[in-house]
C-alpha positions, 0 to 999 in steps of 0.5 A: 499499499506504502511501497517500499516503507524505508522511504516513508518520512525520509530526509530530502535525498538529490539524485545524480550522475557523478562518479556513479557508472554508465547507465547507473545512478547514485544516490547522495544526500544533501551537502551540509550546511556550510558553518558561519563566518563568525565564531559560535559563542561557547556551549554551555556544558550537557546536562549530567546524563541521566543515573542509572537505576539505583538499587535504592527502588529495588529494595522499595518495591520488595519491601513494598510486597514485604508490607503489603504481605504483612497487611494481609496476614493481619486480616481476620479471615474467619469474618469473610465467606466462602466464595470470597476466600476462594476468589483470594485464594486464586489471586493469592496463587497467582500472585505467589507465581509473579513473585516467582518470575520476579525471583527468578529475574533478580536471581539471573541479574545477580548471577551475571554480577558473580557478587558472591564469588568472594563468599562461595562458590557457586550463587546456590552455595551462597544462598544456603549459606545465607538463607540456611535452605535446603540444597533442593530448594535452590535447585528449584529456585535456580531452575526457576530462573534457568528456565526463564531465561531460555523460555523468554515468552513463557516466562512472560506469561508466568511473570503476569500470572497467567501460566505456571510453574509447572508449565514452565517446566513441560516446556523445559522439559521438551527442549530437553528430551527432544533436542532435534526440536529445540529450533522448532519449539522456539518457533512457536513458543508463542502458540505454546504459551497460549495454549498453555493458558487454558490448559494443565501441565499433563495437556501441554504436555500431552500437546507438546508430544503431538507438535514433536510428533507432527514435526519429527515423527523419526525423533519422535520414535527415536525417544520412546525406544530410548525412555522405553529402556530406560524407564520401563520396568516391571515387578510382579511378585506372587505373595504367599496368601495369593496377593499380587505385587505389582510395582513398575513403571510402563510406557503411555500405551502399555499403562492405557492398557492395564488400566483398562484391564483393571477397570473392566476387572472392577478395579477403578485406579485414579491416577494421579499426572505424577507417580511416587514410582518415579521420582527421579523424573521431574513430571511436569504434572507434579505439584513441584517440579524442581522436586527432583535433588538432581544428588550433587553435593552443590547443586546450585554449581551447575555451570549457569552459561550453558546454552540450554539451560533448560537442557540439565534434567534432573529426571533425565 
């Protein structure tokens, strides 16, 4: 409609043929204005550059959050009716999610400055020394920071309270388990994040599985074979009283057939989205997806500068 947008609002230019090959045109800018013959008065000093944002702004914002929490704690909830309580619970959950995203942003910035290096070997160790938190908690928080850096679109949804930490974990797991599809997943991360707003973490996982299989079915088949070899197991023990103990981990197709057989026999198993039989796997449906402690003495010492921070899959 407007032709070449680069020409909109451009300064006037003159077209000449000087110094140009035969049959071609060159585009030159107008000559610079000639300086006046009389000397210019001394220029006034330039205004000082604006000072960088002070750390006091961050401290003030954190203090306001703490004050709001104090005010919330002082509310007598016994006088509030059930419907209002439910709305408050949902709002508080979203606020907690947004705080987790804000903490991840500050954590990443703090880690990059390495001010902690004089006191500890890693930012995770520094955090444990200052807060006396567990290794697992440090790992979880650092994992969130890494995933927010690796997946900025989903991180923006997290900061807005539109998705949960579990949704972010699901996307990180997909990148870790499907390295050949990372560029394709990055290209449609906005679509993935929009879908996550109205889906459970398990639904998001299935959506990503379907999406990846449509893009590269061979890569998905290879991944399924690897997972079957490394995760599938079944232990069946016949007890003296005739009962049978079954403990194991089955791939989705076999698991679905087993559940169907149990239901047909009159049993009504109610499988959760996360399985305690496989505590080492970071199940995206878990309420605490980062709780799978990788077992290192210093989980916070993982290299924060890796090209794919989401690839540190604690369940691999």
